[in-house]
C-alpha positions, -999 to 999 in steps of 0.1 A, spaced: 0 0 0 12 35 -7 14 63 19 20 100 15 44 114 42 41 152 46 72 166 63 60 195 85 87 218 98 92 253 112 94 278 83 131 276 74 130 281 36 168 286 32 178 254 50 199 231 29 194 193 29 217 177 54 235 144 55 208 127 76 181 132 49 204 123 21 212 90 40 175 83 46 167 89 9 195 66 -2 185 38 21 148 39 12 155 43 -25 178 13 -23 153 -10 -5 124 2 -29 102 16 -2 105 52 -14 86 58 -46 90 96 -49 99 126 -28 109 162 -31 116 194 -10 90 221 -15 94 258 -20 87 281 9 51 290 18 54 325 2 57 307 -32 25 287 -28 -7 295 -46 -42 283 -37 -67 277 -65 -105 277 -59 -133 278 -84 -165 295 -73 -195 304 -95 -174 296 -126 -146 320 -116 -111 308 -108 -97 325 -77 -59 323 -71 -46 334 -37 -9 339 -29 6 322 2 13 320 30 -23 313 42 -23 307 79 -9 322 111 12 292 117 50 289 119 49 254 105 49 246 67 50 216 45 87 214 38 85 183 16 69 150 9 77 114 3 55 86 -11 64 53 3 53 17 -4 48 -4 27 30 -36 35 9 -20 62 5 11 84 29 -1 110 57 -4 85 49 30 71 50 45 106 84 29 111 97 44 79 83 78 90 100 75 125 134 71 107 128 103 87 150 132 99 120 155 95 103 137 125 130 151 148 142 185 160 108 201 162 95 186 129 67 162 123 59 136 96 23 130 89 15 96 73 -16 96 50 -27 62 35 -37 63 -2 -73 54 -9 -73 24 -32 -81 33 -68 -99 1 -74 -129 13 -53 -123 -11 -24 -127 3 11 -96 7 32 -89 -20 58 
């Protein structure tokens, strides 16, 4: 099953990737559990799109009064939620004030999640 991991961190847009995340990426790319992942641009570069009454409304970010932002994401393949949580617990983004949210994908075949 696939899981989306959102890396939530304090707004530090100029922070460079460190050796810990590079090691985590290498290990999970090598074992096949990491499908895709990227760093994201700072909240000020985000745009929100909404269609209302046939009009497209685009709003510039940031959008909330929070100090936390989505700094990146990873999509992982894991046999179950427990395995996905273990992968997330190894992620450097889960330490030092950061958080990793784990979101299971809804199956595209229409079956209900277990």
